[in-house]
LOFI-563446 format. One record per residue (C-alpha): residue in three letters; x, y, z. Coordinates in steps of 0.1 Angstrom, whole numbers, padded with zeros to 4 digits, always signed. Layout:
ALAXYZ ...
This chain:
MET+0589+1450+1044 ASN+0624+1459+1033 ARG+0646+1431+1019 PHE+0681+1426+1031 SER+0710+1422+1005 ARG+0742+1406+1015 ARG+0760+1422+0987 LYS+0753+1458+0997 LEU+0770+1472+1026 LEU+0748+1496+1045 THR+0768+1518+1068 THR+0740+1539+1083 PHE+0739+1535+1120 GLY+0704+1527+1128 VAL+0693+1536+1163 ALA+0660+1519+1163 ALA+0636+1509+1191 SER+0622+1474+1195 THR+0593+1463+1217 VAL+0605+1427+1220 LEU+0600+1411+1254 LEU+0614+1377+1261 ASN+0611+1354+1292 ASN+0640+1369+1312 CYS+0641+1346+1341 THR+0679+1341+1341 SER+0689+1304+1340 LYS+0708+1293+1370 PRO+0743+1278+1363 LEU+0741+1244+1347 SER+0757+1213+1362 THR+0791+1205+1351 ASP+0789+1168+1363 PRO+0798+1145+1333 PHE+0773+1120+1320 GLN+0770+1094+1292 ALA+0744+1095+1264 ILE+0721+1065+1268 ASN+0720+1036+1242 PRO+0692+1043+1217 SER+0681+1007+1216 SER+0654+1016+1241 PHE+0636+1036+1213 SER+0613+1015+1191 THR+0604+1043+1167 SER+0626+1046+1136 PRO+0631+1079+1116 GLU+0606+1084+1088 VAL+0635+1088+1063 GLN+0672+1079+1068 SER+0687+1105+1043 VAL+0691+1141+1045 ARG+0714+1169+1028 LEU+0731+1193+1051 GLY+0754+1223+1040 ILE+0784+1233+1059 ILE+0812+1258+1057 PRO+0843+1238+1063 SER+0857+1251+1096 LEU+0866+1240+1131 GLU+0832+1254+1142 VAL+0814+1224+1125 ALA+0834+1198+1143 PRO+0803+1183+1160 ILE+0786+1176+1127 LEU+0819+1161+1113 VAL+0822+1140+1144 ALA+0786+1128+1141 LYS+0792+1117+1105 SER+0827+1102+1110 LYS+0819+1083+1142 LYS+0785+1072+1128 LEU+0764+1089+1154 PHE+0739+1099+1128 ALA+0736+1061+1119 LYS+0734+1052+1156 TYR+0701+1071+1157 GLY+0688+1057+1124 MET+0701+1085+1101 THR+0722+1062+1078 ASP+0724+1086+1048 VAL+0735+1119+1060 GLU+0752+1139+1032 LEU+0774+1169+1043 VAL+0777+1193+1013 PRO+0807+1217+1018 PHE+0802+1253+1004 GLN+0826+1282+1001 SER+0801+1310+1011 TRP+0771+1315+1032 GLN+0752+1329+1003 ASP+0756+1294+0986 ILE+0742+1277+1017 CYS+0712+1300+1018 ASP+0706+1298+0981 ARG+0706+1260+0982 THR+0685+1258+1012 GLU+0659+1282+0996 LEU+0661+1258+0966 GLY+0655+1229+0989 THR+0655+1192+0980 GLU+0617+1190+0976 LEU+0617+1164+1002 GLY+0642+1142+0984 LYS+0634+1150+0948 ASN+0659+1177+0941 SER+0696+1168+0942 ASP+0707+1205+0937 GLY+0694+1219+0970 ILE+0699+1211+1006 ASP+0676+1206+1035 GLY+0694+1229+1059 GLY+0727+1227+1078 HIS+0753+1253+1092 PHE+0743+1289+1095 TYR+0753+1321+1114 SER+0726+1342+1131 PRO+0703+1357+1120 LEU+0703+1340+1085 PRO+0675+1316+1094 GLU+0653+1344+1105 LEU+0660+1364+1073 LEU+0654+1334+1051 ASN+0621+1328+1070 GLU+0610+1364+1061 GLY+0622+1363+1026 MET+0647+1392+1032 LEU+0679+1377+1018 ASN+0677+1378+0980 GLN+0660+1402+0955 ASN+0631+1380+0952 ILE+0604+1380+0980 ARG+0601+1343+0984 LYS+0600+1332+1021 THR+0616+1299+1032 ALA+0602+1288+1065 MET+0631+1278+1087 TYR+0636+1263+1122 VAL+0666+1269+1145 LEU+0676+1237+1162 MET+0707+1242+1181 ARG+0740+1262+1185 LEU+0772+1245+1176 HIS+0800+1263+1196 THR+0813+1292+1215 HIS+0848+1308+1211 GLY+0871+1303+1183 GLY+0872+1336+1166 TYR+0899+1363+1166 ILE+0905+1399+1155 VAL+0936+1395+1134 VAL+0959+1424+1128 SER+0984+1426+1099 ASN+1020+1428+1105 ARG+1023+1464+1095 LEU+0999+1474+1123 LYS+1017+1453+1149 PRO+1040+1482+1161 PHE+1009+1500+1172 GLY+1001+1474+1200 ILE+0963+1469+1192 GLN+0947+1456+1224 LEU+0913+1450+1239 GLN+0907+1484+1253 ARG+0880+1511+1252 ALA+0903+1538+1238 PRO+0916+1541+1202 PHE+0950+1524+1199 SER+0961+1554+1179 PRO+0942+1581+1158 PHE+0933+1561+1126 GLN+0941+1591+1105 ASP+0976+1594+1118 VAL+0982+1556+1114 ALA+0969+1559+1078 LYS+0990+1588+1070 LEU+1021+1571+1083 LEU+1014+1539+1063 GLY+1007+1560+1032 ASN+0972+1546+1026 SER+0941+1540+1046 ILE+0935+1512+1070 ASN+0912+1485+1057 TYR+0888+1465+1078 ALA+0880+1434+1060 ILE+0851+1409+1064 ALA+0841+1378+1045 GLU+0805+1387+1044 THR+0785+1416+1055 GLY+0764+1409+1085 SER+0782+1377+1094 ASN+0790+1371+1130 TYR+0826+1381+1126 ASP+0815+1413+1110 LEU+0795+1420+1141 TRP+0822+1411+1165 LEU+0847+1436+1148 ARG+0821+1463+1144 TYR+0814+1460+1181 TRP+0850+1463+1191 LEU+0856+1493+1167 ALA+0823+1511+1178 ALA+0834+1506+1216 MET+0864+1528+1207 ASN+0842+1553+1189 ILE+0854+1542+1155 ILE+0824+1540+1132 PRO+0833+1526+1098 LYS+0824+1551+1071 GLN+0808+1574+1095 ASN+0837+1598+1099 PRO+0859+1603+1066 LYS+0888+1616+1088 GLN+0892+1583+1104 ASN+0903+1568+1071 ILE+0889+1533+1077 ASP+0875+1516+1048 ILE+0854+1483+1047 LEU+0863+1455+1022 THR+0844+1425+1016 ILE+0870+1396+1009 PRO+0861+1361+1002 LEU+0879+1337+1026 ASP+0900+1321+0999 GLU+0915+1355+0991 VAL+0923+1366+1026 ILE+0961+1358+1024 THR+0965+1375+0991 GLN+0948+1406+1003 VAL+0969+1408+1035 GLU+1000+1403+1015 GLN+0991+1432+0993 ASN+0985+1455+1023 LYS+0948+1457+1013 ALA+0935+1443+1046 ASP+0947+1453+1081 LEU+0919+1445+1106 LEU+0901+1412+1101 CYS+0878+1390+1123 LEU+0883+1354+1114 ASP+0878+1318+1127 SER+0906+1298+1142 TRP+0915+1281+1110 HIS+0920+1311+1089 THR+0937+1330+1118 MET+0963+1299+1119 LYS+0968+1302+1080 LEU+0979+1339+1083 ILE+1001+1332+1112 LYS+1018+1303+1093 ALA+1022+1327+1063 ASN+1039+1352+1087 LEU+1014+1379+1076 ALA+0994+1387+1108 TYR+0988+1379+1143 PRO+0956+1375+1165 ALA+0953+1406+1188 ILE+0920+1398+1204 ALA+0900+1367+1209 THR+0863+1372+1203 ARG+0856+1357+1238 GLU+0874+1387+1252 ILE+0847+1409+1237 TRP+0818+1386+1249 GLN+0824+1356+1271 ASN+0806+1326+1260 TYR+0790+1343+1230 PRO+0766+1323+1209 GLY+0783+1307+1180 GLU+0771+1293+1147 LEU+0741+1271+1145 VAL+0722+1242+1128 ALA+0690+1252+1112 MET+0667+1234+1086 ARG+0638+1240+1064 ALA+0605+1240+1083 ASP+0588+1218+1057 TRP+0613+1190+1062 ILE+0611+1191+1100 ASP+0573+1192+1100 LYS+0571+1161+1077 TYR+0600+1142+1095 PRO+0599+1151+1132 ILE+0614+1118+1143 ALA+0642+1121+1118 THR+0648+1156+1131 GLN+0652+1145+1166 ALA+0676+1118+1156 LEU+0697+1145+1139 ILE+0697+1167+1169 GLN+0706+1137+1192 ALA+0734+1127+1171 ILE+0750+1162+1170 MET+0744+1165+1207 GLU+0762+1134+1215 ALA+0791+1146+1192 GLN+0791+1180+1210 ILE+0795+1161+1243 TRP+0823+1139+1228 CYS+0842+1170+1214 ASP+0843+1187+1248 ASN+0858+1157+1266 PRO+0896+1163+1269 ALA+0902+1125+1265 ASN+0890+1128+1230 ALA+0913+1158+1221 LYS+0940+1139+1201 GLU+0913+1119+1182 LEU+0893+1150+1175 ASN+0925+1167+1160 ASN+0932+1138+1137 LEU+0896+1135+1127 LEU+0896+1172+1118 ALA+0926+1170+1098 LEU+0913+1141+1078 SER+0879+1153+1073 PHE+0885+1171+1040 THR+0907+1159+1012 ASP+0901+1193+0991 THR+0925+1218+1004 THR+0904+1246+0992 ASN+0877+1233+1016 LEU+0896+1233+1048 ILE+0921+1208+1061 SER+0948+1187+1045 GLN+0975+1197+1069 PRO+0991+1175+1096 ALA+0968+1170+1126 LYS+0994+1187+1149 VAL+0982+1221+1135 PHE+0953+1219+1158 SER+0970+1210+1191 ARG+0971+1246+1202 LEU+0932+1248+1196 PHE+0922+1220+1219 LYS+0948+1222+1247 ASN+0955+1184+1246 ASN+0992+1186+1254 PRO+1008+1219+1266 GLN+1043+1204+1260 GLN+1037+1194+1224 LYS+1057+1212+1198 ASN+1044+1218+1162 VAL+1055+1235+1131 LEU+1041+1269+1142 VAL+1056+1269+1177 THR+1081+1297+1168 GLN+1053+1319+1156 ILE+1027+1313+1182 ASN+1042+1302+1214 GLN+1034+1336+1228 ILE+0998+1337+1217 LYS+0972+1325+1241 PHE+0947+1307+1219 ASN+0911+1302+1234 GLN+0896+1267+1234 ILE+0865+1262+1213 LYS+0838+1247+1234 TYR+0809+1227+1218 TRP+0785+1215+1245 SER+0790+1237+1277 ASN+0815+1261+1292 ASP+0817+1276+1327 GLY+0784+1259+1336 VAL+0767+1276+1307 SER+0750+1257+1279 VAL+0766+1262+1246 SER+0744+1240+1226 TYR+0709+1252+1237 PRO+0695+1279+1213 TYR+0685+1307+1237 LYS+0658+1331+1222 SER+0676+1360+1239 HIS+0706+1354+1217 ASP+0684+1354+1185 LEU+0671+1387+1198 TRP+0706+1401+1202 PHE+0715+1394+1165 LEU+0684+1409+1152 THR+0689+1440+1174 GLU+0725+1444+1163 TYR+0712+1443+1128 GLN+0690+1471+1136 ARG+0718+1489+1152 TRP+0737+1489+1120 GLY+0708+1496+1097 LEU+0708+1461+1083 LEU+0672+1457+1094 PRO+0644+1482+1098 ALA+0632+1493+1130 SER+0598+1479+1121 PHE+0611+1443+1119 ALA+0588+1419+1138 ALA+0616+1404+1159 LYS+0596+1387+1185 GLU+0572+1371+1162 THR+0600+1359+1140 ILE+0619+1344+1168 ASP+0590+1325+1181 ALA+0582+1311+1146 VAL+0618+1300+1140 ASN+0633+1291+1172 ARG+0626+1254+1182 GLU+0643+1251+1215 ASP+0616+1227+1223 LEU+0630+1202+1199 TRP+0664+1207+1216 LYS+0649+1199+1250 ASN+0631+1167+1237 ALA+0663+1154+1221 ALA+0684+1162+1252 LYS+0660+1143+1275 ALA+0660+1114+1249 ILE+0697+1109+1251 GLY+0698+1111+1289 VAL+0708+1147+1295 PRO+0701+1153+1332 ASP+0675+1181+1340 THR+0702+1200+1357 ASN+0720+1204+1324 ILE+0688+1217+1306 PRO+0682+1255+1307 ILE+0650+1264+1324 SER+0644+1297+1305 THR+0645+1307+1269 SER+0666+1338+1280 ARG+0702+1336+1293 GLY+0696+1370+1309 ILE+0716+1402+1308 GLU+0746+1399+1286 VAL+0777+1419+1296 PHE+0804+1431+1271 PHE+0841+1438+1275 ASP+0833+1477+1275 GLY+0807+1474+1303 SER+0778+1477+1280 ASN+0748+1454+1287 PHE+0722+1438+1265 ASP+0690+1432+1285 PRO+0666+1410+1263 ASN+0637+1427+1281 ASN+0649+1462+1271 PRO+0666+1461+1237 GLU+0657+1498+1232 LYS+0682+1509+1259 TYR+0711+1489+1241 LEU+0701+1506+1208 SER+0700+1540+1224 LYS+0737+1540+1230 LYS+0752+1567+1208 PHE+0786+1564+1190 ASN+0806+1594+1179 
């Protein structure tokens, strides 16, 4: 089986067929009635261990993990020694997860943590690095939906880039006017933000590197170099999380033209995954971790907690290279806590409609539950861009890695009503902004769509 390298950008458009079939009984809308997590005192079984090391990329997307730690929800469920280890790249998280802690004996590795899809599946199949070692993984839950943006540099602002299914202007003409090519920048090949931006470009029949006349180049830029690269006109189209978008706005270098939710409403965000050997050995501790993060997700979505959440995020990291040392008011626009509140960015962003990140549910749709159909979309999208071979055993890999059963067990344990628990592993047919559909029962049709 071919191995996948994050360091090499594959631009071949792979039109591949998959024979994956998932249970496609579309879940009915979930109840939006509020509920409270029950007190865990009724549980007599303590976790097998109280310690675990989880890696995170500092961002607003990991708020539930930060809340579970800060508000002692991990401890509430018996996990009194949860260490959150910040990393600057997904590669580091994967490498340290592959190394592992040897169930508590290795302080250099981690037991799992914060990932984007489909990293757990690729780790599971040994397709991330040059070696062929496989690291068995389990996906436990999704962390969020919304929060990302397609960001446009100020030099492209006059062209009025919008969400539409027609090129905003011929790329070669824009490039000629600007004197050099337009650069589309990503932090990591294959990341979710890479896929959102690729989808939007492809919907306008702009296929990076496919047509040299389009003069669009792809750059891989570490997140800590984004501002410098935009300043030097080396990056014009970027897809970023909320925090890095805000940083570019504050620096008066770019503006968010499109929210990723406009491309795919209630899209599946980043997730929590862990080494399978840790989970297999410590099932009670695993359930405790899921319960704590679930309760944190519910807490994060409660409007009454918005101000406290803003403050908690602002104080979560003391190292400015990690994420946050700015005043808490910077986050007010992201959580809609007070529409009248003024902040230091008001002159730059008062015309920008920021979308609210949701962590537990949105529009009657579960955000936290790890739908297998979403795992399939990411693997299919990788095939679409030639990042995975057509022969990849998607169904078998998803069934081995996705542990939605553990999510359901944890949800019931904290008192989540049955009406709030999805009844199917598929969310059904997904619809994108350009009218395209992804049917989990017919991924071949999705892949058959041609781009010129």
